[in-house]
C-alpha positions in Angstrom: 0.0 0.0 0.0 1.3 3.5 -0.9 -0.2 6.9 -0.5 1.0 9.6 -2.8 0.0 13.0 -4.3 -2.4 12.7 -7.2 -1.7 13.9 -10.7 -3.8 14.3 -13.7 -2.9 10.9 -15.1 -4.9 9.4 -12.1 -8.1 11.0 -13.4 -9.4 7.9 -15.2 -9.0 5.6 -12.1 -10.5 8.2 -9.8 -13.4 8.7 -12.2 -14.1 5.0 -12.2 -14.2 4.9 -8.4 -16.4 7.9 -8.1 -18.9 7.0 -10.8 -19.7 3.8 -8.9 -20.9 6.0 -6.0 -22.9 8.3 -8.4 -24.7 5.3 -10.1 -25.2 3.0 -7.1 -25.4 5.0 -3.8 -26.7 8.1 -2.1 -23.2 8.9 -0.7 -22.9 11.6 -3.3 -25.7 13.8 -4.4 -24.4 13.8 -8.0 -26.8 11.9 -10.3 -25.0 11.8 -13.6 -21.6 9.9 -14.0 -18.6 12.2 -14.8 -16.3 12.0 -17.7 -12.6 11.7 -17.3 -12.2 15.2 -18.6 -14.6 16.5 -15.9 -12.8 14.8 -13.2 -9.4 16.1 -14.5 -10.8 19.6 -14.3 -11.9 19.1 -10.7 -8.6 17.6 -9.8 -6.7 20.5 -11.4 -8.9 23.0 -9.7 -8.2 21.4 -6.3 -4.5 21.2 -6.9 -4.4 24.9 -8.0 -5.7 25.9 -4.5 -2.5 24.3 -2.9 -4.6 21.8 -1.1 -3.7 18.1 -1.1 -5.3 15.4 -3.2 -4.0 12.0 -2.4 -4.4 8.6 -3.9 -3.9 5.2 -2.2 -2.4 2.5 -4.4 -2.2 -1.2 -3.8 -0.1 -3.2 -6.2 0.1 0.0 -8.5 -3.7 0.1 -8.6 -5.5 3.2 -7.3 -7.9 1.9 -4.7 -9.1 5.2 -3.2 -8.6 8.9 -3.0 -9.0 11.8 -0.5 -8.7 15.5 -0.8 -9.4 18.8 0.8 -11.4 21.6 -0.7 -12.2 25.1 0.6 -15.1 25.0 3.0 -16.4 28.4 1.6 -14.9 30.9 -0.6 -14.9 34.0 1.7 -11.5 34.7 3.1 -12.6 34.3 6.8 -12.9 30.6 6.1 -9.4 30.3 4.8 -8.3 27.9 7.7 -11.3 25.6 7.3 -11.6 22.8 4.6 -14.0 20.0 3.7 -12.6 16.6 3.3 -13.7 14.0 0.7 -12.8 10.4 0.5 -13.8 7.5 -1.7 -12.6 3.9 -1.8 -13.1 1.3 -4.4 -15.8 -1.1 -3.1 -13.1 -3.9 -3.0 -11.0 -1.7 -0.8 -13.5 -1.0 2.0 -13.0 -2.5 5.4 -9.2 -2.7 5.2 -8.3 0.4 7.1 -7.4 2.2 4.0 -9.7 5.1 4.7 -8.1 5.7 8.0 -4.6 5.7 6.7 -5.6 7.9 3.7 -7.4 10.4 6.0 -4.5 10.4 8.6 -2.1 11.4 5.9 -4.3 14.0 4.5 -4.9 15.5 8.0 -1.2 15.6 8.7 -0.6 17.5 5.5 -3.4 20.0 6.3 -2.0 20.6 9.8 1.4 21.4 8.2 -0.4 23.9 5.9 -1.9 25.7 8.9 -5.4 24.5 8.5 -7.3 24.7 11.8 -10.8 23.2 11.2 -11.8 20.3 9.0 -15.4 19.4 8.0 -16.8 16.1 7.1 -20.1 16.1 5.2 -21.9 12.8 5.3 -25.1 11.7 3.6 -27.0 9.7 6.1 -27.2 6.9 6.9 -23.6 6.0 6.3 -22.3 4.3 9.4 -18.9 3.4 8.0 -18.2 7.0 7.3 -19.5 8.2 10.6 -17.2 5.6 12.3 -14.2 6.7 10.2 -14.7 10.3 11.0 -15.3 9.8 14.8 -12.4 7.5 15.1 -10.2 10.3 13.9 -11.7 12.8 16.4 -14.4 14.4 14.3 -17.4 15.5 16.4 -21.0 15.8 15.1 -22.0 19.3 14.8 -25.3 19.4 12.9 -27.7 17.7 10.5 -29.9 18.9 7.7 -32.9 16.6 7.6 -34.1 15.4 4.2 -32.2 18.0 2.3 -31.3 15.9 -0.8 -33.3 13.8 -3.1 -31.9 10.9 -4.9 -33.3 7.5 -6.0 -36.8 8.7 -5.3 -36.2 9.4 -1.6 -35.1 12.1 0.6 -31.6 12.0 2.3 -30.3 13.9 5.3 -26.8 15.2 5.6 -24.7 15.3 8.8 -21.8 17.6 9.5 -18.8 16.6 11.6 -15.9 18.9 12.6 -12.4 18.3 13.6 -10.1 20.9 15.3 -6.8 19.7 13.9 -4.6 21.4 16.5 -6.5 19.9 19.4 -6.7 16.4 17.9 -3.2 16.0 16.8 -1.2 17.0 19.9 
């Protein structure tokens, strides 16, 4: 297993992982699969902010990715980011999510980020457990805010103070 910085050549593998979640789950509220070009543009946009986008490889195959994006665009939020993580279905349950997030959190701490937000479509017990195992605390929930696959979905928010959690 290896965690490394992502680059544009990873876009096809990242797209394949993400499109599974678009097509088959309510974990993301996107409803139309992305093209590799669309994912490349997203990857490039994130990297242009200076925030990390990491991939996890097993035997040279990308099995997951995680990245940070600005929480909001106003300057007062500059020390707060939102994390995103997706693992290939075959990679779930192996501790890869925790390793990937831990590396991402360490990098964010080095960049001076103070607060990290986790946004989770509910129910999603594996994601809740992952976030809480890393010290994230639940801070709010929007009930039935999304609609996908003919049903309403709630969204929970978890927050981590990096400085307090990584001492």
